[in-house]
N, C-alpha and C positions, 0 to 999 in steps of 0.2 A: 438829502434830497427827497422830495415827494415821491411817492410811487409813479405819478403820472406825468414826471418831468425828468429831463437830465440836464445838468450844466455843462456846456462845452468846456473842454478841458484845453485853454490855451491861456498864454500870458496876456491877456488885457489888461489894460488899466483898471484900479478899482472902481472908478466911476461908470465904467463900461458894464452894463449888466446884461446877460444873455440867457437864454433857454430854450430848449427844445421840448415840447409835449410828446406824451407817450400815448398810446392808444387804450391805456387803462385808466380807470379812475374816473370815468364821466358817466352820462346819462343814455346816450344813443344806444339803441337797440340794433339787433342783427340786421343787415350784414355791417352796419356802421360802428359797432360794440368798440368801445363805449365813449371814448373822448375826441368824436369827431368835431372838429372847429370850422368846416366848411359849411356854407349855406347853399352851394350849387349842386350838390349831389343827391338831391332828392332825400335827404333825411329829415326826420320830423324838425320843423322850424323853432319849436319850443325847446326841444331837447339840446339844438345846437345853442341856443340863448342862453340856456343853463350851463351848458359847458364853457361858454365864452365868459359868463359870470363867474365860474369857479376858478378859470384862468386868471381873472385878474384879482381874485381874492385870495388865491394860493400863492402868487407871485407877488402880492401886494404892488402890482402894477401903479406907476403913477398916472396912467391915463388909459382909455381905450386903445388898444392897438389899432393901427391903421389898417384895415382889412382891405385889399387889392383885387380888382376882377381880373385876374390873371388869364393871358391868352398867348402865352409862349411868344412874346414879343421881346423887344428890347428896350422897352419904354420905361423910363424911371420918373418918379415925382418928388417933389421936396415936400416930406411928410407933414412939416407944420402947416403948410398951406393947403395940402390936398384934401380933397372930400372922401368919405367912406366910399369903398367899391369905385375907386378911382381905376380906370382901365389902364393897368400898367403891369409890371412883372419886376418891379424894384421900386425902393424908395430910399431915401438918406435925409438925415437930419443933424443940424450942428446945434439944436436946442435941447435943453434939458426936459427930460420928462416926456419927451415924444417917442412913442413904441412903434419900431418898424416891424411889419411881420410879413411872413411869407408862407404859403400853404404848400404842402408837396405830398406825395404817395408814389415816390420813385424817382422824381425829378431831384435835382440837386438843390438844395439851399445853401446859398452862402452868406455868410456874415462877415461884415468888415467894421474896422475902426482903426483911428489912427494912434500913434504913441502917446501923442499928447492930451488925448481924450476930448478931442473938440469936435468930433464928427462920428457917427455910425452909419451905416447902411444895410440893406439886406436885399439878396437878388434869388430869382427863381431862376435856375439855370438847367432847365430841361436840355437835351441835345439840341433842339432848334434854337433856343435863346443863346446857349453857350456858344454854339457855331457862329450865330450872328453877331455875336460881340458884347452880349450884356454886362460881363465880367469886366471888360475893357472900358465901357462907357460909365461903370459904377466908380471903378478907379479914378475915371477921370473927374468924378465931382468932387474929389477931396482936392483940398487947398494946398496939402502939403505933397512932396514928393512921393512917388510910390514905395520909395523905401522906406517911409516913414509909417507905411500902412500895413496892417495885417488881416489877415483872412482866415475864417474857419470853415472848412467844408462839412455841412451836416449830413445828416442820414439820407443816403440816395441807393439806386439798385446797384449792385456790388458788381466787381468786374469778373466774375466767374458765370453771371446770368444774363448778361446785358446784351441779347442778340440784335443786330443790324445789319442792314445791307451793304453793299459795296457802295452805294450811291451816298451812304454817311460819311464813310471814310472819306470819299472824293470831295464831299461838302466841306469837310475840316481840313483838308490838305490845302484847298484853294484860299483859306484863311491864314496861311503860315506867314508869320511877319519876317521870318529869315529860316534859313538852312536848319539851323539847330532847333528852332520851333517847329520845322516840318518832320524832322526826325522823332521829335518828343510824340507828334500826334500819330506818327505812322506806328510807332512802338506801343501806343495806346489801343491798338486793333490787333488782334489775334484770330488767324484764320480758323474757321470751325472745320476740323477734319481735312484740311489741306485745301479747302474751296477759295474760289477768287470772289465769290458771291455772297458770301456769308462770314460775319465776323462776331466776335465777342468784344464789345467796347468797354474802356474803363473811364467812365465820367470824372473819375476823381483823378486820374492822370491827365485828361484833357484839360480839367480846370486848371491844374498844377502849371501844366505847360503853357497855358493861356495867361495865367498870372505871372509866371516867371517872364514871358515875352514882354508884360506891361511893366516890368522892373520891381514886381513885389515878391519880395524874398522871404517873407515871415509867412507860412501858410501851414495850418495846423487842421486836425480833424481827417476825414475819411477813412473812418476805422468801421463802418456799419454797412449793413446789406438790407435794404427795406423789403427786398423779395423774400430772403431767407428767414428773417426775424420776424414772424408774423405775430409774435406776442407783444412786440413793442411798437411794430410800425404798420402803416397802412401800404398797400401796394397795388397800384391800378393793373401792372401785368400780372400779378398773382390773381386778382379778383377784380373785375373791373367796376363793379359796384361796391365802391368801398368809401371809406372817410379820408379825412386829410390829417396829417400832422402839421402843427406850427412850429416855425422858427422865429423867436423875437430877439430884438436888441435895442437898447436904449441907452440913453445917458442919465444918469440918478442925480438927483440934485442932493 
């Protein structure tokens, strides 16, 4: 593993390739130091371009990743036909050598594939997109049943530090697809000092609950905290002027 990337630990088929960038090993300067992949955060554009070229070379990517103009929506695009900077928060592909990519700095990146290695997808699941149903919509793009789909939860803000208001809890509860789903949602929020207005939210648990409600049983990852691990990950809550990590997935020919 290169020092500026980690490889997701999940039993994806061999033809499915995935990677998550770390914040080291690039060219960006403070406060974007050093491997920022985002063009929209006021980093030096030439530095970002060098980081992106380095990404392609280091991972021997078969094509340039599809970089999206993410806006916390539930929009998905079909990557082989999408244009660069398409306005969406997720992409999917059933074609070889098309690289789906998501940029995050606390929001949850979720990578998908099916057991037959005929499709992959990547979704940007901040709490708004997650609550809005982006994971549900991503699962629905697969031609196979949800039981044939597996998901990897990439680095996001951890369940010890993600403070939210009661309105976030209520928004998620309203999306519950059944009683079991509602219970899982409620368990993902812990009151802060007994408060009924402030909670610690668990994005990983919320994503698992949503995926379970969709019928996806193979879910992996969820082991990091972008806020706490400042050496490897960018965090918008820790430092609002910062870079973005990238999560990528593709079908290798």
